[in-house]
N, C-alpha and C positions, 0 to 999 in steps of 0.2 A: 395445457402448457404451463411450464414452471414459471414462477415469479422471476422477473428480471431484476436481480439484486447483485451487489458486489460479490456476495458469497457464491451465488450460482454461476456468475461469469468466471470467477477465479477457479471454481471447481471444474467448469467445462474446459477452460484453457489447460488445466493441469491433468485432465482426464480423470478427475475425481480420485487421484492417487497422490500421495505425498511421499517424497524421498528426502532424507536428510540433506542431500546435496542441493536441494531446492530452497534451503533455509534463507539465503540472502535474497533470492528472487521474490519469495513470499514477503519477506521483510520490506523490500522496496515497494511492492504493490500495496501492502497494508499502510505503510507510511504515507504514500501518495493519496490513498483513499481517505485516511484519517485527516490529512490536510484539506482535502476537498470538502469533507463534511464540516470542518471547523472554520473554514476560510471566512465566512460571513460573521463569525462570532469573535474573531481575534481582536477587533477594534475595541471591544468592551473589556478585554483582559490585559493585564500587565505582562511584560515580556516573560517573566518566570512562570506565570500562570499559563501562558500559551504553550510553553514547552511541556509542562506537566499535563495539560489537557491533550496535547498531541500524543504524548506517550500513553496516557490512559485510554484514549480512543483507539489507538493501535492495538493495545492489549485486548480491549473489548472485541475488536474486529477479529483478532486471532482466535479468541475464545469462541466466536460464533462460527468458525469454519469447521463444520462437522466432518469433513473428509480427512482432517489431520488428527491423528491419535493424540490423546491428552498428554502423553509423556513426551511428545515432540513439540507441543505448543510452547512450552517454556523455552526451548532452545531457539526459537525463531527470533526472540529479542535479545540474544547474546551479541556481544561486540564481535566476537570471532567464534567459529565453530569449535576450535580446539581449546581456546582460553576459558570457556564457560563462565565468563564475566558478564553480568547483565549490562545491557545497553542503558546508559543514563538518559534522562530526558533531554539534557543538553546535547548529547551526541545524536540522539534521535532527531532533534530539531535541525542540526547541521546536515545530517544525511538527507533529510526531507528537502532542505533548501537546495542541496546539490542535485537531487533527483528532479526537482521542479525546474531548475536551470537547464539541465540536460534535456529534459523533455521539450522545453520551449525552443532550445537551439537546434536540436538534432531530429527529434521525432515529428514534431508538428509541421515543420517545413516539408518533410518527406511524405506526410499524409495528405497535405492540402490538395495535390493533384487528384487523389482518389475521391475527394469530397466535392468536387465540382458538380454543378448541376443540381445542387440542393439534396444530394444523397444523404441518407441517415447513416449512422455508424454501422448498423446491421447490414444495410444495403451495400456499403463499401466493402465490408468484410466478406 
């Protein structure tokens, strides 16, 4: 059985294929995972360091995704697909905060009924 990592889960969800139209979806998943990985370390960092750490962690996660061709990996952290302007650490931080708020308000309440009875994530899915 394959190791259960962020990379394998994202690959399984996407069918191990990447299309440029999935850029923002991958960016969202990567920013959320980068925040989850760094959450316990933020208290030791200054605000500007948190933003840079989040951005760098997101870029490292993107580079670890083997199912995305190298020439598409750079595009994932663009502000917009058509503008080709790189996402700044400040904007990456703001997007991550918005993602975190939306997940807390919309997704988590909708998932709670499926998690009753002590079911694991895998069992609920």
